[in-house]
N, C-alpha and C positions, 0 to 999 in steps of 0.2 A: 215563654223561656223555650229555648232548644231540649229539647227532651232525648242525650245521647244517650248511645248503649256502645256494649264492646263485649260482643256473643264469645263464650271462650271456643279453645278448638281451631284459634286464630290468632297473628302476633300482637302480642296488647303494648297499648301505651305507656306499659311502665312509668305511671308518673306525669309523664309530660302530658299537655294543656289541650287533648283533640279527643275525638270521638271517633268510634272506628264508623260509625251510624249515628244519623239525625234524623227524626221523626219529623217533620214538619209538622205543625199544628195549624190549626184556624187561624187566619189574620192576613195583613196585606205584605205582601211582599216588597220588599226594597233589595235592589241593587246597589251598591254603592260603587261611586267611579274607584280607582286605585287611588290611594291615599300613601304620598309619602313625605317626607318631615317639610312641608313649606308652613309656613306660619299665614296668620291672618296681611300679608300684609306682600305674599311673595316669595319673601327669603328662606335662606336655604334653614333649618337649625340643625343641629349637632354633624356637620361636616366631618368626616372619619369617623366619628361615634357612632356604633351599632343601635346601643342601648338607647341613646339620647333620639336617636333616630326612629326606632322603635315605638318608642312611648309618645312622642310626636305625632306620629302616624296611626298610634291607636286613638290619641286625645283626638285627632282630627273625624273618626269614624265615629265616635263616642259623639262629639257635638252635632254631626250629621243626623246618625240614630236619635238623640236628642229632639231635635227639630221635627220629628214626627211622631213623640210617646215612646221612641225605643230606645232601648238598652241595650249594654255589649252582650246577656246573657240571651238576644233574643237573635243574634248570629246563627245563623245554622250549619254554614262552610264559610272557610276562607281559603284564598289563593296567597300563599306570600311568595312572591320574587324576590330574591336575593344575588347578591353577585359574592360574596367572599365566603367560602366552605369554611375558615374557621370563626364565622359567626355562629354559626349554627345553636353553639351551646347559649350563646347569649342571647338571640331570636325564642328560643326555647322557655329561656329562664324570665323572660319580659313575660312572654304570653301565658305562664302560669302564673304570673301576678295578677292577671285579669281574666282569667279563665278560670274556673275550679272546673273538674273534672267529672262531673254530674250535669255539666250545661257547657261544656266544652263543645267549639263546634266542631265539623267534619275537615279537615283541612290537608293541604299539599303544599307541599314546600319545593320550589322549581329554583334552579341556580341560572342565572342568565347571564351573559358577558357585558350587560348594560341595561340602565335606565334612562330615563328621558334627560336627564343630568347627569353628569361625571360624579357630580357629588352624593349624590345618591347609592342607597347602600342597601334599599329594601322598600318593596311597596308591596300594600296590603289590597285584595280584592276582598271585601267580605261582601256575603248576602243575608239578610236578616229578614224573619216573619214577625211582626209586629203583631202583640195581640190585637184584638177590634177593640176591647174595651179601653185599649192605650192610647188606639192611634188616632194620630189628631194630623189633620190635611196640612201640606207645610203654606206656610203664608209665603 
């Protein structure tokens, strides 16, 4: 599990689901390819709907990590690329549903002019550390 911390003397997350720093524990480091709102058939989920796209992207990450014994709370760092500034509060709300303050990853949000397809509004790029006792090699 990510061991997040937020020291005093700097700006605070104020309830948002990220940590200023995360201590990487022992385990296997898993770098996940950027995840967008594609389903298993390559169909876009939630065109125009940032909440649906965030949920599907997180679900894709969850499935990838589960394949090697991981969970969302094993994510130590996540970069989030997004298109529309007005979607920030929804992105943060969805993220807060899936990450608790004590185990939230260190995060960065980057507004970009576009992603691989014009229908995509967000892309998640996480790095996780799966504890050795839970890690299983992918089949």
